[in-house]
C-alpha positions, -999 to +999 in steps of 0.1 A: -071-074+228-074-041+208-040-047+193-050-082+181-083-069+166-064-041+148-039-066+134-068-088+121-086-059+106-053-047+089-046-081+074-082-083+061-079-048+045-046-058+029-062-090+015-091-070+000-066-045-014-045-073-029-075-089-046-087-055-059-053-048-074-052-083-090-086-077-106-071-045-121-042-065-136-016-061-109+006-089-097+014-089-060+051-093-053+051-089-015+028-083+014+040-065+046+075-060+033+096-048+062+130-031+063+147-010+090+128+023+090+095+012+076+071-012+061+052-014+028+018-031+029+019-043-007+044-044-035+027-048-068+037-049-105+018-042-136+038-041-168+069-019-162+054-002-131+062-012-096+039+003-069+046+003-032+011+005-018+000+018+016-034+003+026-057+022+050-090+010+063-113+034+081-151+038+088-155+067+063-138+080+032-128+112+050-112+093+079-093+071+054-080+101+035-069+118+068-052+087+080-024+090+054-003+119+065+031+131+054+048+113+083+034+079+072+041+086+036+077+094+044+081+061+062+066+043+032+090+062+009+120+052+030+109+016+030+102+017-008+137+031-014+153+003+006+130-024-010+134-013-046+166-033-053+145-065-045+116-058-069+126-032-094+143-040-127+161-016-151+136+006-169+108+002-144+088+031-132+084+033-094+056+049-075+039+050-041+002+044-041-025+044-015-055+021-014-084+030+009-108+004+022-142+018+035-171-005+045-199-005+019-178+011-008-155-002-035-118+001-027-103+035-038-069+033-054-049+065-056-018+062-077+014+081-072+006+098-039+042+106-029+061+133-047+088+139-020 
């Protein structure tokens, strides 16, 4: 039951994150894009920038920030590298972003969180 609840919460957080990005002018290209070695929660485009977005929902801002460690970012980076040919065009800028969802607060979008 906990797995199903976590799955439902994750999907809800990703839906909120997608709407937030849309409100900020982004177009959602994919949700839960999977490849061997990883998954990206959202792939979004605004102009010539393609962002591979990791969404984290936690009860507090501190917990959300701590939930995104180097291991998870590395998995997103591997997935982004493998997904790039599907979504990136010549001349596009590519980055990995994080979007934190915390109850009672507006979503927090952190651009370009991976510098690996």
